[in-house]
Structures are given as structure tokens and as C-alpha cells.
C-alpha positions, 0 to 999 in steps of 0.5 A: 318067468322061467320054471324053477328047479328048487325043491319045495321044502313043504306044501301046506293045504288048509281046508275050511268046510261046513261038511262034517265029512269033508272030501279031503278026508275021504282019501286014504294016505298014500304017495299020490294023496293029499290026505294029511295022514299025520297031522289031523287032530279032532277038536273036542266038543264044547260042553255047552253044545247040543249035538247028536250025542246029547239029543239022540244018545250015545251007547258007548257012554250009556246016554239015552239022549234027551226026551225032546223028540216027538214022533210024527205018526204014520197017520199024520204023515197020511194027513199031510199027503192028503193035504198035498193032493187036496183031498183034505184040509186038516192039519196033523195033530203033531203039527198043531202041537208043535206050533202051540209049543212054539207059542208057549216057548216064545211067551216064556222067553218074553216073560223072562225078558228076552229081546232076541228072535225066537223061531219055529222051523217047518219042513214037510216038503221040498215043493214050493206050492206045498209051502204056501198051502201049509202056511194058509192052513196054519193061518186058517187054523189059528183064526179058528180059535177064540182066545180062551180055547187057544189058551186052553190048548196051549196049556194042554201042550205045555203040561205034556211037554214040561212033564215029559222033559223035566229039568231033572231029566235034562241033567240026567241026559247031559250031566256034563253040561257047562252052564250050571244055571239052567232056568226051570220052566215057568208055571203056566199061569205066569205065561198065560197073559203073554200068550193072550197078547201073542194071540191077539196080535195075530199071525202075519207076514213081516210088514213093510212101512212107508220107508221101505223098512220092516215093521215087526209086530208083537204077534208071530210072523209067518214066513215062507222061505224059498226062491219064489218069494224074493220080492215084496208082495202086495207092496207091503209084505215081506214073505221070506224070513227077515230077522230084525237087525237090532234088538227090540224091547221084546222077543220077536217070533217067527214060524218059518216054512220052507225046504232046501233053505231050511235044511242047510245054509240059513241061520235059524235064530232061537230055534224052539220048535222043529217040525221036520220030515225031510230025510236022506240016505247020506250021513253027512247031508243028514247031519247038516240038516239037523238045525236043532244042533247048536248052542241053547244057553238060557233056554236049554229046556225049550227046544223040541223036535217033531220027526218021523220014526224013520228019520229018528232011527237014521239020526240015532 
């Protein structure tokens, strides 16, 4: 075909991106720029979305943010370092508390008759060898409990967290929230029996049945999500995260340990508890790693985050 000399009346660019600060917006308007200088409009944020403003606060609107963030102390960071260099096998108290809170949240969702998956995210390192090490220590720690001591520890964490962030504090921090029917916490006695069931059903990988189909338990599934586990192990275990493709008659629970896949790209369903120590200098990358941003309708009071003071300040 011959080149045409017809002058185009319009050239349109449509860009889709998961990046909050897309490359097209980095340019300044000009003759040689494709920056859309006069037809960009910012979409309003839904009043049911939990974003950085709601969680970390916004000074211009005198919002302090939600009191759902727990600090991982320098001492606990040292404990993790000692685990990695194999000079210690003691899990940090902050990690233990975050796991116990997940159990409490999952038990609450089951008492409330939820049937969707709920998850905990653990991201302490990019290194795959450390993922497996943390997973083994978590299993060992859970097995060290008897039933009553486990319930007692869950009650301690439950009382701490529900006192720290009450339904009144929720409304103070998010007065414009769109769902006016936010469920309050249950009394601990109401979830104690479900916690016993979760504990007694164990902490295991996702098992594969003789039809090569995943078999989900009524306990908690411990998953390691990285590229080292793209296959079945021991012929009957699925190590990576794999959610049910259909609703079961109970809420399934998943503790997911990983690195890059957890910081972006992977959907974490029903995120209740997050233990996150990754940090970066780029603002857009940092925002993408905030997997706790999203919609939490029906379990608004339950999400919790454990991060270092340095990471907190960067998000703030």
C-alpha cells in the first residue's frame, strides 16, 4: 500500500496500568510529548475502599489513620536475622502474635458463617531458603502447644487487638465509610470452640487426593508461594497457594509465606493478618506492595498489619 498524505484528525492513546504512577504521566506536556495535558480526570475513591489515606492517615483532613498497625521491634528484626544465619530458632513475638490473630479472625469468620477463603501474608525476605525455614519453625511452634495453652494465647492476643481497635475507633478513623452495618467483634467465648476445631485439625499443606484434586481441611493450610514450588511434593502435597475454585460450607484458612509473588501480582483473598518487612525507596513500588489496601466489606474490623517502624514511616 502507498503512504497516505491525509492529515489525521485525532490520535487517541488508551493506557491501562496497575502502576499508580504510570510512565505516561511522568512526562510534561509539550509538542513532542504524548502526555494527555487537557483530558486527564482523577476518579474518585470509593467510600468503601481501604487505602493509604484510611489506614495511614491524611494530615490535610485531620485523619490519624486506623489503629490496626503493630510495630515489629528492632529486637524482633534481630531475632529474624538470627534465624536466617541459623544461630537461633526462636520466632519473634510479633510474628507469633500475628499468627494467633489470624486464627482468631478465621474462627470469627466461621462463627459468622462465612464460606470464602481468608488469608495471612508473611513476607520477611526475598530469599526462598528463608521461606522454607520460617514455615518449618511456624509448624514446630504450633505443634508445641496443647489445646488449652493455644486457646489461652489466642485469648490474650484477641483481647489486646480488640481493645486497641474498637468499632468506635473504626468510625472515628473512617467516618465516611459507605457500609453503615459494620459488624462488631464477637465475644471471645463465642469463638473459643471454633479455635479448638482449627487447632485440632492441624496446620498442613494443601493435600492432593487420588483424583489429583486439592483436598481442603478444616484446619489451616500453610503455603509457600515462590517459583521453587511449582510442582507437587511427595506426590500428594501442593505447597504453593491454591484457593478453592468453589465455595465450601466453611471458611478455608491460608497462611502464605513468600517474597516477590506476595508483594505484587498475586491476589490474596480475605486478608486478615499481614506480617510484612519488605521495603523499597520507590513510592509507586511501595504502594503496590500494600496488599492490605482493598475492600473489606463484612470483616472491616479484622485486618491487622505488622511492619517495622521504618516501613510505617515510608507509607505514612
